[in-house]
N, C-alpha and C positions, 0 to 999 in steps of 0.2 A: 427430428430437427430441433436444434437448440433455440431457446428464446431468451433474450435478455435485453434490457434497456441500454443502448449505447450512450444515449444522453438521458440521464435520470429524469423521469416524468415529474412535473411540479406537484402532481397530486400525491405521489409517493413521498416526496419531501415533506408535504404538509401533514400527511397521516403520521409519518414517523419523525416528527419535529424534534424529538429528543436526541436524534442522531445528527451528526455534522455531515452535510452533503457537499457544501461549498463554503467559501469564506467571503464575506462581504468585502469588496475591494474597490476603491476609487482609482486604484492604479493598476497597471498591467502586471499583476502578480498571479502566478499559478502555482499549484502544489503537486509536484510529481511524487507518486508513491509506488513502491515496489513490494509485492507480497511474496511470501513463501521461502525466502532465502534465510541465511546466506548459502550460496551454492558455489563450489569451486569453479573458476574460470568465468562463469556467467555473472555472478555478482561483481567480480573483478573487472569484467568488461563494462558493466554499468558504471562502476566507479571511475574508470578511465574516461568514459564518454562524458560523464558529468563534470569531471575536472577540466576537460578541454573547453567547456563552455562556462566554467565558473558557476555551475548550477548546483543548488542544494536540493536534497530530496528527503523523503521519509521512508524508512524501510520497516515494514511490518514482518517481523521474523518469527519463525517457529522455534520453540525451545530446542527441539530435536536437532534442527540444522545448526543452531548456535553451538550446541554441544559437540557436533561433528566437525565444525569449522570455526573454532574460536578466534583464530588469527584473522580470518576474513571479517568476522564480526567486529573485532577491534579496529580493523582498518576502516570500516564504515563509520565508526564513531570518530576515529582520529581525523577523517576527512571532513568532519563537521556536519555530518548528516544526522537526522533525528531517528530515534528507534521507537517502534511500536510493538505491542504484543499481538501475536497471531495464533495463540494457544501453543501448547507443547507439541501436540501431535496432529495439527490441522483438523481439529474436530468440527464436524457439522452440527451446529447448535440444534437444528430441527430433529436430529436423530440421537441426541444425547440428553440425558436427564440433567437438570440444572445443577445438582450437587456435584456430579462428575465433571460437568463443563467448567464450573467455577474453579474447581480444584485443579483442572488442567491448565487454566489460565494462571493460577497462582504458582504452579510449578514452572511455567515459562517465565514468570516475573522473577522467580528466584534465580533462574539461570542467567537472565539478563543482568541482574545485580552482581552475580558471581563474576562476570567477565567485563563489567563496566565500572565507571566511576560511580560511587554511591550518590553523587549529586545529580546524576543524569536523570532527567524527567522522562519517565517511560509510561506515564499513566494515560496512554492513548491505546485504543484497542480497535482492531478491525476483525470482524467475524469471518472466518473462512467461508467461502461461497456467498458471503453476504447474508447468511442465514442465522437468525438469532431469535429465540423466543422472548416474549414480553417479560417473563419472570427472570430470565437470564440477564436481559438488559437492565432491569431494575436492580438486580443484585450487583451488577458491575458498576453501576452509577453510585450505589451506596459505598462501594470500595474506592470511589474517587476516580474511576475511569471515565474518559470522554470517548464516546463511540464514534469512530470515523468511518464514514461510508465513501461515496464518490459522486461526482457530477458527470464525469466522462469515463467510460469503460473502453479500453483499447480492444478488449477481447483477444489479446495476444495468445491466450491459453487455448483458443479454438483452432484446432488443427485442420478444420474443414474450410477455413477462410484463407484467402491469399494474403500475402504480406502487404500488397497494395490496398486491399480492403481494410486491413488493420490500420494502416496509416490514415486512410480516409476517415475511419471511425474517430480518430483523435483530432486531426486537423480541422474537420468540418464542425466540431462541437466545442472547441476551446473558447472560453471567454474569461475576462478578469474574475479571479476568485475560484476558478475551476479546480477541483481535486481530481487528478487523472490517475487511473490505475494501470500499472504494468505488473509483470511477474518476472522476478529473476529466478526462473525455474528452467529445468531441462525441457519440459513440455512446451514452454512459451518461446524458447530461444530462437527458433526459426523466424518467427515474426518479430521478436524484440530486436534481434541483431540488425534488421532492416529498418524498423520503425523508429527506434530511439534516436539514432544520429540525425535522421531527417526531422524528427520532432524538435530536437534541441536546436537545430539550425533554423527551423521555422520560427521558434520562439525568440531566438536572438535577433533575427532579421525583423521581427514584428515588435521588438522592444518590450518583450515580456521578461519579468524577473521570476526565477524559480527559487522558492523559499521552502523552509521546513515548516511543518505543522507544530 
């Protein structure tokens, strides 16, 4: 059985205070994020839904998927969304030595720069699986990266939960300043296809603004 915090525990946030879990907000602002893309059709579905609601988001992309789908990656940027680094090959930090891990991130950074405007700020990073060693975190921050985690986990990647449960994970835990995680991946699409439009509709009716990190 899988275990994960749908709403990140305040103790975790306090222990790992060097990471960004949410954004202080006096207004109804939330931050939608999408991991693992860009992926044909799925990322394009996400972009279309965001456009319907005039919502902006942050996409944490793997370098490998950018290389495979550069045109979709450029569309993400052209639509006014933010880009973050998610390693070249979706590396698990706990299972990777620090030198190899940082090198993989730098390779992803090079690919992002290759297909984007040189002025694009991409110094934000989300570790795949949320797994990062202290030494890796320290090295990344020395390189100028801000490490972005999350406040609300949709768990759209979990194929054992229903799409209704996935939606509940999101709607029951959103609050001003929340960073919400979705995945524009094949594995997550069954849940994402159902949850994203309903989430965007809820946010609009509740007068939330969706902004980039």
